TIPA-290400 format. One record per atom (N, C-alpha, C): atom name; x, y, z. Coordinates in nm, 2 decimals. Layout:
N
CA, X, Y, Z
...
end
This chain:
202
N, 0.09, -0.11, 0.00
CA, 0.00, 0.01, 0.01
C, 0.08, 0.12, 0.00
N, 0.04, 0.23, -0.05
CA, 0.09, 0.36, -0.03
C, 0.03, 0.44, 0.07
N, 0.09, 0.47, 0.18
CA, 0.04, 0.52, 0.31
C, 0.11, 0.65, 0.33
N, 0.03, 0.75, 0.37
CA, 0.08, 0.88, 0.41
C, 0.06, 0.88, 0.56
N, 0.16, 0.92, 0.64
CA, 0.15, 0.93, 0.79
C, 0.17, 1.07, 0.82
N, 0.06, 1.15, 0.86
CA, 0.06, 1.28, 0.90
C, 0.10, 1.28, 1.05
N, 0.20, 1.36, 1.10
CA, 0.25, 1.36, 1.24
C, 0.36, 1.26, 1.25
N, 0.43, 1.23, 1.14
CA, 0.53, 1.13, 1.13
C, 0.66, 1.16, 1.22
N, 0.67, 1.27, 1.27
CA, 0.78, 1.30, 1.36
C, 0.75, 1.27, 1.51
N, 0.62, 1.25, 1.53
CA, 0.58, 1.22, 1.67
C, 0.61, 1.08, 1.72
N, 0.58, 1.05, 1.84
CA, 0.61, 0.93, 1.91
C, 0.54, 0.81, 1.84
N, 0.41, 0.82, 1.82
CA, 0.33, 0.71, 1.76
C, 0.35, 0.72, 1.60
N, 0.34, 0.84, 1.55
CA, 0.36, 0.85, 1.40
C, 0.49, 0.78, 1.35
N, 0.60, 0.81, 1.42
CA, 0.72, 0.76, 1.38
C, 0.73, 0.61, 1.39
N, 0.65, 0.55, 1.49
CA, 0.64, 0.41, 1.50
C, 0.56, 0.34, 1.39
N, 0.46, 0.42, 1.36
CA, 0.38, 0.37, 1.24
C, 0.46, 0.37, 1.11
N, 0.54, 0.48, 1.09
CA, 0.63, 0.48, 0.97
C, 0.72, 0.37, 0.97
N, 0.78, 0.35, 1.08
CA, 0.88, 0.23, 1.09
C, 0.82, 0.10, 1.06
N, 0.70, 0.07, 1.13
CA, 0.63, -0.06, 1.12
C, 0.58, -0.08, 0.98
N, 0.52, 0.02, 0.91
CA, 0.47, 0.00, 0.77
C, 0.58, -0.02, 0.67
N, 0.69, 0.05, 0.69
CA, 0.81, 0.03, 0.60
C, 0.87, -0.10, 0.62
N, 0.88, -0.15, 0.74
CA, 0.93, -0.29, 0.77
C, 0.84, -0.39, 0.70
N, 0.72, -0.37, 0.68
CA, 0.63, -0.46, 0.61
C, 0.63, -0.45, 0.46
N, 0.70, -0.36, 0.41
CA, 0.72, -0.33, 0.28
C, 0.62, -0.24, 0.20
N, 0.55, -0.15, 0.28
CA, 0.47, -0.05, 0.23
C, 0.54, 0.07, 0.19
N, 0.49, 0.14, 0.10
CA, 0.55, 0.27, 0.06
C, 0.48, 0.38, 0.15
N, 0.58, 0.45, 0.21
CA, 0.53, 0.54, 0.32
C, 0.57, 0.68, 0.29
N, 0.48, 0.78, 0.30
CA, 0.51, 0.92, 0.29
C, 0.51, 0.97, 0.43
N, 0.62, 1.02, 0.49
CA, 0.63, 1.07, 0.62
C, 0.60, 1.22, 0.61
N, 0.49, 1.27, 0.68
CA, 0.45, 1.41, 0.66
C, 0.46, 1.47, 0.79
N, 0.53, 1.59, 0.81
CA, 0.53, 1.66, 0.94
C, 0.54, 1.81, 0.89
N, 0.52, 1.90, 1.00
CA, 0.53, 2.04, 0.97
C, 0.68, 2.07, 0.95
N, 0.77, 1.99, 1.02
CA, 0.91, 2.01, 1.00
C, 0.97, 1.87, 0.98
N, 0.98, 1.83, 0.86
CA, 1.03, 1.69, 0.83
C, 1.18, 1.67, 0.81
N, 1.25, 1.77, 0.86
CA, 1.39, 1.77, 0.84
C, 1.46, 1.65, 0.91
N, 1.40, 1.61, 1.02
CA, 1.46, 1.50, 1.10
C, 1.42, 1.36, 1.05
N, 1.33, 1.36, 0.95
CA, 1.28, 1.23, 0.91
C, 1.36, 1.17, 0.79
N, 1.44, 1.23, 0.72
CA, 1.52, 1.17, 0.61
C, 1.42, 1.12, 0.50
N, 1.39, 1.22, 0.42
CA, 1.31, 1.18, 0.30
C, 1.16, 1.21, 0.33
N, 1.13, 1.28, 0.43
CA, 0.99, 1.31, 0.47
C, 0.94, 1.44, 0.39
N, 0.82, 1.48, 0.41
CA, 0.76, 1.58, 0.34
C, 0.71, 1.69, 0.43
N, 0.76, 1.81, 0.42
CA, 0.71, 1.93, 0.50
C, 0.56, 1.96, 0.45
N, 0.46, 1.96, 0.54
CA, 0.33, 2.00, 0.51
C, 0.25, 2.02, 0.63
N, 0.17, 2.12, 0.63
CA, 0.08, 2.14, 0.75
C, -0.06, 2.10, 0.72
N, -0.11, 2.00, 0.80
CA, -0.24, 1.94, 0.77
C, -0.35, 2.03, 0.77
N, -0.33, 2.16, 0.83
CA, -0.44, 2.26, 0.83
C, -0.43, 2.35, 0.71
N, -0.33, 2.33, 0.62
CA, -0.32, 2.41, 0.50
C, -0.39, 2.32, 0.39
N, -0.52, 2.35, 0.37
CA, -0.59, 2.25, 0.28
C, -0.53, 2.22, 0.14
N, -0.49, 2.33, 0.08
CA, -0.44, 2.32, -0.06
C, -0.32, 2.22, -0.06
N, -0.22, 2.25, 0.03
CA, -0.09, 2.19, 0.02
C, -0.11, 2.04, 0.07
N, -0.19, 2.02, 0.18
CA, -0.20, 1.88, 0.22
C, -0.28, 1.79, 0.12
N, -0.38, 1.85, 0.04
CA, -0.45, 1.78, -0.05
C, -0.35, 1.74, -0.16
N, -0.26, 1.83, -0.19
CA, -0.16, 1.79, -0.30
C, -0.07, 1.68, -0.26
N, -0.03, 1.68, -0.13
CA, 0.07, 1.58, -0.07
C, -0.01, 1.44, -0.07
N, -0.13, 1.45, -0.03
CA, -0.21, 1.32, 0.00
C, -0.26, 1.25, -0.13
N, -0.28, 1.32, -0.24
CA, -0.33, 1.27, -0.35
C, -0.25, 1.15, -0.41
N, -0.32, 1.05, -0.44
CA, -0.25, 0.93, -0.49
C, -0.21, 0.82, -0.40
N, -0.25, 0.85, -0.26
CA, -0.22, 0.74, -0.16
C, -0.34, 0.66, -0.14
N, -0.32, 0.54, -0.09
CA, -0.43, 0.44, -0.06
C, -0.48, 0.47, 0.07
N, -0.41, 0.52, 0.17
CA, -0.45, 0.54, 0.30
C, -0.38, 0.65, 0.36
N, -0.44, 0.73, 0.45
CA, -0.38, 0.82, 0.54
C, -0.39, 0.80, 0.68
N, -0.29, 0.81, 0.75
CA, -0.29, 0.79, 0.90
C, -0.26, 0.93, 0.96
N, -0.35, 0.98, 1.04
CA, -0.34, 1.10, 1.12
C, -0.29, 1.07, 1.26
N, -0.19, 1.12, 1.28
CA, -0.13, 1.09, 1.44
C, -0.07, 1.24, 1.48
N, -0.17, 1.33, 1.51
CA, -0.12, 1.46, 1.56
C, -0.18, 1.48, 1.70
N, -0.13, 1.58, 1.77
CA, -0.16, 1.61, 1.90
C, -0.20, 1.77, 1.90
N, -0.27, 1.80, 2.02
CA, -0.30, 1.94, 2.04
C, -0.44, 1.97, 2.04
N, -0.50, 2.03, 2.14
CA, -0.64, 2.05, 2.16
C, -0.71, 2.12, 2.04
N, -0.62, 2.21, 1.98
CA, -0.69, 2.29, 1.87
C, -0.66, 2.22, 1.74
N, -0.55, 2.15, 1.73
CA, -0.50, 2.09, 1.61
C, -0.59, 1.96, 1.57
N, -0.62, 1.88, 1.67
CA, -0.68, 1.75, 1.64
C, -0.82, 1.77, 1.57
N, -0.92, 1.84, 1.63
CA, -1.04, 1.84, 1.56
C, -1.04, 1.92, 1.43
N, -0.95, 2.02, 1.42
CA, -0.93, 2.10, 1.31
C, -0.87, 2.01, 1.19
N, -0.78, 1.93, 1.22
CA, -0.72, 1.84, 1.13
C, -0.82, 1.73, 1.07
N, -0.90, 1.69, 1.16
CA, -0.99, 1.58, 1.11
C, -1.11, 1.66, 1.02
N, -1.14, 1.77, 1.06
CA, -1.23, 1.85, 0.97
C, -1.17, 1.87, 0.84
N, -1.04, 1.91, 0.84
CA, -0.97, 1.94, 0.71
C, -0.97, 1.81, 0.62
N, -0.94, 1.70, 0.68
CA, -0.93, 1.57, 0.60
C, -1.06, 1.53, 0.55
N, -1.16, 1.54, 0.63
CA, -1.30, 1.51, 0.58
C, -1.33, 1.59, 0.46
N, -1.29, 1.71, 0.45
CA, -1.32, 1.81, 0.35
C, -1.23, 1.77, 0.22
N, -1.10, 1.75, 0.24
CA, -1.01, 1.74, 0.13
C, -0.98, 1.61, 0.08
N, -1.00, 1.50, 0.15
CA, -0.96, 1.36, 0.11
C, -1.04, 1.32, -0.01
N, -1.18, 1.35, -0.02
CA, -1.25, 1.30, -0.13
C, -1.20, 1.35, -0.26
N, -1.17, 1.49, -0.26
CA, -1.12, 1.55, -0.38
C, -0.97, 1.51, -0.42
N, -0.90, 1.45, -0.31
CA, -0.77, 1.40, -0.35
C, -0.77, 1.25, -0.38
N, -0.89, 1.20, -0.39
CA, -0.91, 1.06, -0.44
C, -0.87, 0.96, -0.33
N, -0.87, 0.99, -0.20
CA, -0.84, 0.90, -0.10
C, -0.96, 0.88, -0.01
N, -0.99, 0.76, 0.01
CA, -1.12, 0.72, 0.09
C, -1.07, 0.68, 0.24
N, -0.96, 0.61, 0.25
CA, -0.92, 0.54, 0.37
C, -0.84, 0.64, 0.46
N, -0.90, 0.67, 0.59
CA, -0.84, 0.75, 0.68
C, -0.84, 0.67, 0.82
N, -0.73, 0.67, 0.88
CA, -0.71, 0.61, 1.02
C, -0.66, 0.71, 1.11
N, -0.74, 0.75, 1.20
CA, -0.71, 0.85, 1.30
C, -0.66, 0.79, 1.43
N, -0.54, 0.83, 1.47
CA, -0.48, 0.78, 1.59
C, -0.54, 0.87, 1.71
N, -0.63, 0.81, 1.78
CA, -0.71, 0.89, 1.87
C, -0.67, 0.88, 2.01
N, -0.76, 0.92, 2.11
CA, -0.72, 0.92, 2.25
C, -0.80, 0.81, 2.32
N, -0.75, 0.77, 2.43
CA, -0.82, 0.67, 2.52
C, -0.91, 0.73, 2.62
N, -0.91, 0.87, 2.64
CA, -0.99, 0.93, 2.74
C, -1.14, 0.92, 2.71
N, -1.18, 0.92, 2.58
CA, -1.32, 0.91, 2.54
C, -1.38, 0.77, 2.55
N, -1.29, 0.67, 2.57
CA, -1.34, 0.53, 2.60
C, -1.43, 0.54, 2.73
N, -1.52, 0.44, 2.75
CA, -1.62, 0.44, 2.85
C, -1.58, 0.34, 2.96
N, -1.60, 0.37, 3.08
CA, -1.58, 0.28, 3.20
C, -1.72, 0.23, 3.24
N, -1.83, 0.28, 3.19
CA, -1.96, 0.23, 3.21
C, -2.04, 0.29, 3.09
N, -2.16, 0.22, 3.06
CA, -2.23, 0.27, 2.93
C, -2.26, 0.42, 2.95
N, -2.21, 0.50, 2.85
CA, -2.24, 0.65, 2.85
C, -2.15, 0.72, 2.94
N, -2.05, 0.65, 3.01
CA, -1.97, 0.74, 3.10
C, -1.83, 0.72, 3.06
N, -1.78, 0.84, 3.01
CA, -1.64, 0.83, 2.95
C, -1.54, 0.86, 3.07
N, -1.42, 0.81, 3.05
CA, -1.31, 0.83, 3.14
C, -1.28, 0.98, 3.15
N, -1.28, 1.05, 3.04
CA, -1.25, 1.20, 3.05
C, -1.35, 1.27, 3.13
N, -1.48, 1.22, 3.15
CA, -1.56, 1.30, 3.23
C, -1.56, 1.27, 3.37
N, -1.48, 1.17, 3.41
CA, -1.48, 1.13, 3.56
C, -1.40, 1.24, 3.63
N, -1.43, 1.26, 3.77
CA, -1.36, 1.37, 3.84
C, -1.21, 1.34, 3.86
N, -1.17, 1.22, 3.86
CA, -1.04, 1.20, 3.88
C, -0.95, 1.19, 3.76
N, -1.00, 1.22, 3.64
CA, -0.93, 1.22, 3.51
C, -0.82, 1.33, 3.52
N, -0.69, 1.29, 3.49
CA, -0.58, 1.39, 3.50
C, -0.60, 1.51, 3.44
N, -0.59, 1.64, 3.51
CA, -0.63, 1.77, 3.45
C, -0.54, 1.80, 3.34
N, -0.41, 1.75, 3.34
CA, -0.31, 1.79, 3.24
C, -0.34, 1.73, 3.11
N, -0.43, 1.62, 3.10
CA, -0.46, 1.56, 2.98
C, -0.61, 1.59, 2.93
N, -0.68, 1.68, 3.02
CA, -0.82, 1.71, 2.99
C, -0.85, 1.76, 2.86
N, -0.78, 1.87, 2.83
CA, -0.81, 1.94, 2.70
C, -0.78, 1.86, 2.58
N, -0.67, 1.78, 2.58
CA, -0.64, 1.68, 2.47
C, -0.74, 1.58, 2.45
N, -0.78, 1.52, 2.57
CA, -0.88, 1.41, 2.57
C, -1.02, 1.46, 2.51
N, -1.06, 1.58, 2.55
CA, -1.19, 1.63, 2.51
C, -1.18, 1.66, 2.35
N, -1.06, 1.71, 2.31
CA, -1.04, 1.74, 2.16
C, -1.06, 1.61, 2.08
N, -1.00, 1.51, 2.14
CA, -1.00, 1.37, 2.08
C, -1.14, 1.33, 2.07
N, -1.22, 1.34, 2.17
CA, -1.36, 1.31, 2.17
C, -1.43, 1.37, 2.07
N, -1.41, 1.50, 2.05
CA, -1.47, 1.59, 1.94
C, -1.44, 1.54, 1.80
N, -1.31, 1.49, 1.79
CA, -1.26, 1.44, 1.66
C, -1.34, 1.32, 1.62
N, -1.37, 1.23, 1.72
CA, -1.44, 1.11, 1.70
C, -1.58, 1.14, 1.66
N, -1.65, 1.24, 1.72
CA, -1.78, 1.27, 1.69
C, -1.78, 1.33, 1.54
N, -1.69, 1.40, 1.51
CA, -1.68, 1.46, 1.37
C, -1.67, 1.34, 1.26
N, -1.60, 1.24, 1.29
CA, -1.60, 1.12, 1.20
C, -1.72, 1.05, 1.20
N, -1.79, 1.05, 1.31
CA, -1.91, 0.97, 1.32
C, -2.03, 1.04, 1.24
N, -2.01, 1.18, 1.22
CA, -2.11, 1.26, 1.15
C, -2.06, 1.29, 1.01
N, -1.96, 1.22, 0.95
CA, -1.90, 1.27, 0.83
C, -1.98, 1.24, 0.71
N, -2.08, 1.15, 0.72
CA, -2.18, 1.13, 0.61
C, -2.14, 1.02, 0.51
N, -2.04, 0.94, 0.53
CA, -2.00, 0.84, 0.44
C, -1.91, 0.87, 0.33
N, -1.85, 0.98, 0.33
CA, -1.75, 1.01, 0.22
C, -1.62, 0.94, 0.25
N, -1.59, 0.90, 0.36
CA, -1.46, 0.84, 0.39
C, -1.49, 0.69, 0.46
N, -1.38, 0.60, 0.44
CA, -1.38, 0.48, 0.51
C, -1.28, 0.51, 0.62
N, -1.33, 0.57, 0.73
CA, -1.24, 0.61, 0.84
C, -1.24, 0.50, 0.95
N, -1.14, 0.50, 1.02
CA, -1.13, 0.43, 1.15
C, -1.07, 0.52, 1.26
N, -1.11, 0.50, 1.38
CA, -1.06, 0.57, 1.49
C, -1.00, 0.48, 1.60
N, -0.86, 0.49, 1.61
CA, -0.80, 0.39, 1.71
C, -0.78, 0.46, 1.85
N, -0.82, 0.40, 1.95
CA, -0.81, 0.45, 2.08
C, -0.71, 0.35, 2.15
N, -0.60, 0.41, 2.21
CA, -0.51, 0.32, 2.28
C, -0.58, 0.31, 2.43
N, -0.53, 0.22, 2.53
CA, -0.59, 0.22, 2.65
C, -0.59, 0.36, 2.72
N, -0.69, 0.38, 2.80
CA, -0.72, 0.52, 2.87
C, -0.60, 0.57, 2.94
N, -0.50, 0.49, 2.99
CA, -0.39, 0.54, 3.06
C, -0.25, 0.48, 3.01
N, -0.25, 0.35, 2.99
CA, -0.12, 0.29, 2.98
C, -0.08, 0.26, 2.83
N, -0.05, 0.36, 2.76
CA, 0.02, 0.34, 2.63
C, 0.17, 0.38, 2.66
N, 0.25, 0.28, 2.67
CA, 0.38, 0.29, 2.73
C, 0.50, 0.25, 2.63
N, 0.62, 0.29, 2.65
CA, 0.74, 0.26, 2.58
C, 0.76, 0.11, 2.61
N, 0.82, 0.04, 2.52
CA, 0.86, -0.09, 2.54
C, 0.88, -0.18, 2.41
N, 0.88, -0.31, 2.42
CA, 0.91, -0.39, 2.31
C, 0.79, -0.42, 2.22
N, 0.82, -0.46, 2.10
CA, 0.71, -0.51, 2.02
C, 0.69, -0.66, 2.04
N, 0.58, -0.70, 2.09
CA, 0.55, -0.84, 2.12
C, 0.47, -0.92, 2.01
N, 0.39, -0.84, 1.94
CA, 0.31, -0.90, 1.84
C, 0.19, -0.98, 1.91
N, 0.17, -0.97, 2.04
CA, 0.07, -1.04, 2.11
C, -0.01, -0.93, 2.17
N, -0.14, -0.91, 2.11
CA, -0.23, -0.81, 2.17
C, -0.37, -0.84, 2.13
N, -0.46, -0.79, 2.20
CA, -0.60, -0.80, 2.15
C, -0.66, -0.67, 2.10
N, -0.75, -0.69, 2.01
CA, -0.82, -0.56, 1.94
C, -0.96, -0.59, 1.93
N, -1.04, -0.48, 1.95
CA, -1.18, -0.49, 1.93
C, -1.24, -0.37, 1.90
N, -1.36, -0.36, 1.83
CA, -1.44, -0.25, 1.81
C, -1.51, -0.21, 1.93
N, -1.55, -0.08, 1.95
CA, -1.64, -0.05, 2.05
C, -1.58, 0.06, 2.14
N, -1.66, 0.10, 2.24
CA, -1.63, 0.21, 2.32
C, -1.57, 0.18, 2.46
N, -1.54, 0.05, 2.49
CA, -1.48, 0.01, 2.62
C, -1.34, -0.05, 2.59
N, -1.25, -0.03, 2.70
CA, -1.11, -0.07, 2.68
C, -1.10, -0.23, 2.67
N, -1.01, -0.28, 2.60
CA, -0.98, -0.42, 2.61
C, -0.92, -0.45, 2.74
N, -0.98, -0.56, 2.81
CA, -0.93, -0.60, 2.94
C, -0.95, -0.49, 3.05
N, -1.05, -0.40, 3.03
CA, -1.06, -0.30, 3.15
C, -0.98, -0.18, 3.15
N, -1.00, -0.09, 3.24
CA, -0.93, 0.04, 3.25
C, -0.79, 0.03, 3.28
N, -0.73, -0.07, 3.33
CA, -0.59, -0.09, 3.36
C, -0.51, -0.15, 3.25
N, -0.58, -0.18, 3.14
CA, -0.50, -0.26, 3.03
C, -0.39, -0.17, 2.99
N, -0.30, -0.23, 2.92
CA, -0.17, -0.16, 2.87
C, -0.14, -0.21, 2.73
N, -0.05, -0.13, 2.66
CA, 0.01, -0.17, 2.53
C, 0.12, -0.08, 2.50
N, 0.22, -0.14, 2.44
CA, 0.34, -0.07, 2.41
C, 0.33, 0.02, 2.28
N, 0.39, 0.12, 2.26
CA, 0.38, 0.20, 2.13
C, 0.41, 0.12, 2.02
N, 0.52, 0.03, 2.01
CA, 0.55, -0.06, 1.89
C, 0.44, -0.15, 1.86
N, 0.37, -0.21, 1.97
CA, 0.25, -0.30, 1.94
C, 0.14, -0.22, 1.90
N, 0.11, -0.10, 1.95
CA, 0.01, -0.02, 1.90
C, 0.02, 0.02, 1.75
N, 0.14, 0.05, 1.72
CA, 0.17, 0.08, 1.58
C, 0.13, -0.04, 1.49
N, 0.18, -0.16, 1.54
CA, 0.15, -0.29, 1.46
C, -0.01, -0.30, 1.44
N, -0.08, -0.27, 1.55
CA, -0.22, -0.28, 1.54
C, -0.28, -0.19, 1.43
N, -0.22, -0.06, 1.42
CA, -0.27, 0.03, 1.33
C, -0.24, -0.02, 1.19
N, -0.11, -0.07, 1.16
CA, -0.09, -0.12, 1.03
C, -0.16, -0.25, 1.00
N, -0.18, -0.34, 1.09
CA, -0.28, -0.45, 1.07
C, -0.41, -0.40, 1.02
N, -0.47, -0.30, 1.08
CA, -0.60, -0.25, 1.05
C, -0.60, -0.20, 0.90
N, -0.51, -0.13, 0.86
CA, -0.50, -0.09, 0.72
C, -0.48, -0.21, 0.63
N, -0.41, -0.31, 0.65
CA, -0.39, -0.42, 0.57
C, -0.52, -0.50, 0.55
N, -0.58, -0.51, 0.66
CA, -0.71, -0.59, 0.67
C, -0.83, -0.52, 0.62
N, -0.82, -0.39, 0.62
CA, -0.95, -0.32, 0.58
C, -1.04, -0.32, 0.69
N, -1.00, -0.34, 0.81
CA, -1.08, -0.35, 0.93
C, -1.14, -0.23, 0.99
N, -1.24, -0.25, 1.07
CA, -1.31, -0.14, 1.15
C, -1.35, -0.01, 1.07
N, -1.39, -0.03, 0.97
CA, -1.45, 0.08, 0.87
C, -1.56, 0.15, 0.94
N, -1.55, 0.28, 0.95
CA, -1.65, 0.36, 1.02
C, -1.68, 0.31, 1.17
N, -1.57, 0.28, 1.23
CA, -1.58, 0.24, 1.37
C, -1.47, 0.29, 1.45
N, -1.49, 0.30, 1.58
CA, -1.37, 0.32, 1.68
C, -1.33, 0.18, 1.72
N, -1.21, 0.16, 1.73
CA, -1.16, 0.04, 1.79
C, -1.05, 0.07, 1.89
N, -1.01, -0.04, 1.97
CA, -0.91, -0.03, 2.08
C, -0.83, -0.15, 2.09
N, -0.71, -0.14, 2.15
CA, -0.63, -0.25, 2.17
C, -0.56, -0.26, 2.31
N, -0.52, -0.37, 2.35
CA, -0.45, -0.39, 2.47
C, -0.41, -0.53, 2.49
N, -0.35, -0.57, 2.61
CA, -0.31, -0.70, 2.63
C, -0.41, -0.78, 2.70
end
């Protein structure tokens, strides 16, 4: 596949680039400053004209960006520009805070949710709602890591993945960044979880 990864200089984005390339996919690493990427492409996801030009001709786009203002705006931009760029497949690396610990009760809305992650988690929840309301122009998927424990570590290849709004294995489940990147590339290869949120853990 020809895959564009937006946010390729970030922790998860760089892991996705590495995992996809190791599997033989053609990867375009996109970042606002791609100088550290070696062959990456400088582009701002919020600049509609330039990002559409960069993404045209790809089989899939992975969005792995952060920032309370950036995340929803980036999703809105891609919903608008990808159809015109001829790209249907979008995989958004989302947050775990919008997962539910009980029906209709999100982790981000609980009183003990860490305040330093509140704005980011709410923005990720907004991005998910934008995707759910996009009207069928994209084959999107939204990937939520565990609500707390997305950690550095080894790639084990042993993880569980499921669609839905509750964490795999409960609120204390964990997964390493390399394994989460493997889950994301698995999803693209299998064409899984189209117009669904999914999550992974051990």
